[in-house]
Each structure stands twice: as structure tokens, then as C-alpha cells.
N, C-alpha and C positions, 0 to 999 in steps of 0.2 A: 332558459330565461335568465337574462342578465339583470343584476340589481343596479338600478340607476342612482342609488343613494350615494352620497359622498362619505368619506371616512368619518368626518365630523358628525354627520347625521346618524351613522351606525353607532358611534360611541355614545352620542346622546341618547339614542334608543336603549342601549344597554344600561346606561346610568338610570334612566327613567324606570326601566324594568326592575332594576335592583332596588331602587328607593321607594317606588310607589306601587309596584304591581306584585303585592304579596298578600296572603290571606292570614288573618289572625285566628287564633284558636277559638272554638265555640264558647269557652268559658269567658274569654275577653268580651265577646259580643254580648253575652248575658250581663256581665258586669257593666259594660257601657250602656246597655239598655236601662238598667236600674238607676244608674247615675243620671241619665237623661230624664227619666221620669221624675226624679227628685228635683233636678235643676229647673226643669220646664214647668214645675208647679207654680201657679200664680201666687200662692201663699209664700213661697220663697222670695219672690220679688217684693211682695208686701213687707215681709220681715226685713229685708235689706233696706228698703225705703224707710221704714220706721226707725231702724237703727241710725241711718244717716240724718233723719230729721231730728231724732233725739240728741244725737251728738252735736248737731248744729245748734240746737236750743241750749244745751249745756254750755257750749263755747260762747254763745251770744250773751249769756247771763253773767259772764265774768266781767267785772268792772272794778275800778279803783275804789278803795274805801269800803269793801264789803266786810261783813262781820266774819269772825273766825268760824262760826258754826255753818254759815252759808258757804264759806270756802271749802269746808269739809264735805258738804253735800255735793258741791260742784266737782270736787276731786273724785269722790266715789262714783258719781254719774259718768264722768269722763273715763274712769278706769273700766266701768262696766261696758260702756259703748266701745271702748278700745278693744276689749277682749271678745266682743261679739263680732 
């Protein structure tokens, strides 16, 4: 049997095999499964959404002529939202 593929197709097949056709260790699959369980949890989405809403609320409260105490509260709130 003769191979009817061109040189370019053969090279591309080798490259695809090298880059995309390999198996990971079983430990990696276990780790990836646990990460997927954590990330796909609806409460993680809720937490991220609440962080975004809280940060937006703190940023919206900033205005000209605010008291120094309120500026400190906004600064702390922005720092907390930034580090979450």
C-alpha cells in the first residue's frame, strides 16, 4: 500500500501527535478532577459575583468631599476586594 499523503500532511500529523496525542499521569488526572469539582461549584461563581458587586459598590461610593473616616472605610473595602 502506498501512502497518498503529501510531505506536509505527514509532518503536520507528526506535530499533532507530538503536541496533542499524549497521556498524563494518573496523579494529574486526579488533581485536575479535584480542581474541576472546586471551580464548577455554583458557590464559587456566587462568591466571585459577590466580590465583583462589592468592589463596584465601594468604587461607586467614592465622591468628592467625603469625610476622612468614610475615605478610610472605602480604602479598606477596596483593599479587601482587591485581595479576594
